[in-house]
N, C-alpha and C positions, 0 to 999 in steps of 0.2 A: 431498193429497188430502182432500176434505171429504165425509163420508158423507152421503147422502140424510137420514137420520133425524136427524143433528145439524143440518142446515139446517132441517128443518121443525120441530125442537123449538125453536131459537131464534126463529124465525119466530112460532110460536105464542105463546110465553111474551112476546114484544115487545109482541104485541097484546092480551095478557091484561088485563082490566081491574084485577085485584086482585094484579099480579106482585109489588109491593112488599110486600104482606101474606104472600104465600106466600114470599117470600125471608126475610123476618123470622122466620116460623114455622120454616122449615127451619134457618135459622142457629141460632135458640134451641136447638133439639133437638141440632144437631151440636155446638154450642158445650159444651153440658153433657156430651155424650159424649167430647170432646176433653179437657176439665178432668177427667173421671173416668178417662181412658185405657181407655176401654171398646170394644174392637173390635167387639163382638158388641151394639151399642147398638140396632141395627134388626132384629136377630134376634129380639128378644122384644117383645111388645106391652106390657110393663110399661114400656117407656122412657118413655111418655107420662106415667106417674105420677110418674116421678123429677123431672120438671120442669114439672109442672103450674102451679106458682105462677107461673113466670117465663115462660110462653109467651104470645106475643101473641095476641090474640082473632082467629079466623077461623072463619066458618061454613062448614058443609059444602057448601053450593052454590057458594061463593066458591073453594072449592079444586078445583073440577073443572075439568080440562084434557083435550085431546084424547089425552093420553098416561096419563091415570089421575088419580084423586083423591089429591091431595097428603096431605089428613088420613088418608084409608085408608091410604096407604102408610106414614105414620108411626106410625099405630096398629097395624097389622098387620104391619109389617116389610116391607122391599123384597124381592121375590121373583123378579123378571125384571131382564134387563139394562137393559131400558127404564125400570123404575122407579129404578134407580141413575143412569142418565143424567140423568132428570128432576131428581132431588135434586142431582146435581152441577152442572147448569146453574144452578138457583137459588141454590146456594151460592156458586157462582163470581159471579154477578150482585152479590150482597150484599157479596163481599169486593172485587169490582173497583170498587165505588162508594167504598171507603175507602182503596184501596192509594195512590192518588195524589190529592194535594190541591194545587190552585193551581200545577199545573206542577212539583211537587216530591214526592218519595216521602214516604209517612206514616211517623212515628216508629216506628209499629209494624209496619212493612212485614216485616221479617225475622220476628218473631214470627208473624205471620199466614201468611206462606209456610211457615214451619216447621210450622205446625199443619195446614196443607193437605196437606204432603208426609207428615206422620205419618197423616193419614187416608187418604190413597190408598195408603199402604203397608199400613195395617192393614185396610182394608175395600174393598170395590169401588167406593167413592165418589171419583172423582177429579176434582175441580173445576179442576184445572190445564188440562184440555182445553178449558175455556171462558173462561179469563181475558182473553185478547185479544180474544175476541170481544164480551165486555161493556166491555172499556176504550174510552175514548175514543181515536179514531184518533190525536190529537195527542199523546196520551201514552203510546203503545204503545212508543216507543223507549225512553222512561224506565223502563216497566214491564220491558222485557227487561233492561236494565242492572241494575235492582234483582235480577232473578231470577239473573242471572249471579253477582252478588256473594252472594246468599244461598245458592243451591244449592251453590256451590263451597267454602263455608265448611267448615272441618273439623269443626265440631260437628254437622253435618248426617250422619246415619247413610247409609251407602250403599243400603240397601233404600228408605229415604224419597226419597233423591236420584233413584234409578232410576225409581221410580213416578211421582215428579212429572215427570221428563223423558219418560217414556213418555205421560204426559197431554199435555204441550206438544208432542209429535210429532203431535198431532190438531189442532192450533191451525189455523183457518181463513184467517187474513190472509196476504197475500203478503208482507207486511213481515216475518213471523216466519222466513222462510226462512234468511236470512244469519245472524241472530244464534243462530237455534236450531242450526243446523250448528256454529257456533263453540263453543256451550255443549256439545253432545255431544262435540266433540273435545277440549275442555279438561277434561272430567269423566271422560275416558278410558273412555267406554261404547260400545265398538265393537258391542256385541250390539243396540244401539238403533238403530244406523244403518240396519238393513233397514226398520225402521218409519218413519223419515224419508224413505226412498226410496219406499215404499209410498205415502206421503202426497202425494208428487209425481207418481207414476206416473200416466201416462194423460192428462197435458196436453200441448197441442200447440203447435207454432208454424205459423202459416199465412201464407204470403207469396206471392212469385212466384218460380219458379224461372229462373234465368239461366245460361247456357252457361259453362263455365270459360275463362277467357282464354287467349290463345294465348301460346306462348312468344316469347321476344325474336328469334329468327332467323325464325320464322314471321311474326311481325308486321312485321319489317322487308321482306320479301320480298313479302308482300301489299301493304304500303305502297306499294312501288315499282311494282307492277304495276298499282296501282290498284284491284284487287279488295276492298282493306279498305273503300274508300269505297262501293262497290257492295253490299258485304255489309251494312254498316251502314244504308244506304238502304233496302235491302229490309227490313230488319227494322222500321224505321220505319213503312214503308208496310203491312206485315202487321200491325202492333200498331194503330195508330191509324186505318187506313183500313179494312182488312179484319177488324178485330176479333179478331186473334189473342191469346189469354189462355193464360198458362202457370201455372196455379195449383199450388201445391206445399204439402205439409204434412210437418213433422219432428215425430215423437213419440219421446220417450226413455222407453223401457220398462225394466223390469228385465234384460231379456236383451239389449238394444242399442237401436240407432237404426232405427226405422221410417219410411223415406221414400216418399212419394207424389206423383206427378205426373199432372196432369190437363190435356190440351191442348184448347182449344176454338177453334172457327174459324166465325165468323159466327153464334154463338151456339149451335152445335152441338157436341156432344163428338166430338173427332178420334180419341183414343187416351188410354190410361191406363197408367201405368207404377208399379210397386211395386217396392220394393228394401228389404232388411234387412241392417243392418251389425252384426255381433257386436262386443261390447267389445273382444274380443282382436284384432279386425282395425282398429280404430279408431285412427288416427295422432293426429288433433287436431281440436278443434272451437273455431274463432276467430270472434270478432266484429269485423267491419270496418266503418269508416265508408265510405259511398259517396263515390266520387271522391276517396278519401284521398290520391291521388298527384297530384291534379291541381295543387294548391298548390305542392307540391315542384317539379314540372317547370316551372311557370310561373315560380317563383323562380329556378330554374337558367337557363332562357331569357333572363331579364332580367339576371342576372349575366353571361352569355356576351355578350350584345349589348353591355350597358354596358362590359365590358372591351375587346371589339373594337373599338368605335366610339372608346370614350375612349383606347385606346392608339393607335389611327391619328390622332387629332387631336394627340394629344402629340407623336408623331414628326414630323407636319406642321409643327407650331408650332416644334420644335427644328430643323427643317431650314432653314427662313426665316432669312436673314441678320439677325443681331441677335436672333432669336427673335420669336415672335409671342405676346404675353401673352393674346391674345384666344383663340387656338386652344388654348394650353395651358390656359387656365381651362376652356374647353369640354370639354376632354378629361378634366381631373380631375373636373368635375362629372358627366360622363356615367359615369365609373367608380364614384364615390360613389353616384349614383343607381341603378347597378345592383345594388351592394352592399345598399343601403338596401331596394330592392324585394325582393330575395331574403329578406332577414331578416323583412319585413312579410308576405310571402306564405307563407314557411314556418311562421308561427305565426297564420296567420290562422284565426279560430274558426268562419268561415261554413262551412268545409268540415268541420266536426266535429259539425255539429248535424243534426237531421232524422232521417232513416231510416238504418238500418244493414242490413248484412248478416251471415248466419252461413256460413262456409264449413266444410265436411265434409271432411276428408282421410281416406282409408281406404287400406289396403295394397294395392298393385297396381292402383288405379283411379283415374280421374281425380276431381279435386275436385268436390263437389257444392255449389252455392251457392244459398241462400235468400234473397232479396232483399226490400226495402220492409218491413222490420220496425221496430217500435217499440224503443229502446234498452232499456227495462225489460223487454221481452218476451224479448229476446236474452239479458240478464243472468241472468233466470230459468233460462233454457235452460242456461247454463253452469253454474250452481249446481246444478241437477239432476244434470248429467253429473259434476259433482264429488261430488255425493253419492253416486252409484251407483258410481263409482270408488273412493271410500273403503270402500264395504262390501267390495269385491274385494281391496283392497291389503293 
């Protein structure tokens, strides 16, 4: 979850003409506070006097932002949560520019993260919430590796680690989900998992609802009667000729799964359905590849035909007086071809690409299937569910 204020703050600072000067000024003041271990450094206006000789130059007009004047905040002290967020974002931008260089972690990475952790534990200034936002996208994986190694080190105090992790829970990038959950689990901080869950709450999966597949017996009976073909043909006509759409949305909330379906016919809303599944009734949430069984069935068909034809040719070749090398060879080749096709089709990657589907299984109800999803979206939904279940386990 990304708060609107956080988004607006990052956008405003990114477009600020003097953002580098603002970051340098804030960093210089906070570096003095860290060096002196003064948690009250912004509670008193005299802090500017203690670092006056080392502060980078900055004019009053250049320090103006939509969220307050940075010089005014540094001189009079941060008084509101918005003031602290502004200072945190500027400090994070300064640190993010030096944490990774040329694709490797800075030698001072551990020291810098330790400084930010102490600051987060001692004051409301938590720059960890903005680190990944200012970090280059190509370096984010490296950043999270360094954060894991630094924050799990025994020399980092638990209050500092906890506040740093709390700030990281408000990271805005989607790439942060997996490493952040792993970091919270490894740090043994179960009380922070609800904050991670809240960060993900409200995001939804949007796709197309498809009915649950029939059982084996029903499929065989419908296939023998010809109704299976008529049923499939009717659906194709309804979808591509009459414009029948079955839009669906799946939302993972802190209470459970919210399922919504909307049917449109010839551009008009036909009906809507809404359903809620509490976590207590949820059996599984699985991601499946579309047509995942096609390659397997084609391979089995090739193996069966190859074995059947090859065995028949072999028997016919052996029955001929003196044997028939031609029939025996053809029979052997047919068997080998069937086995080879089965192996190739079973590992064919073409059926593992493209869109995927999410299958929701709840107690005493039919499976609910959401189709036409991107793999990354489905993986994120599974991660959300894992986080929500971790809170309750």
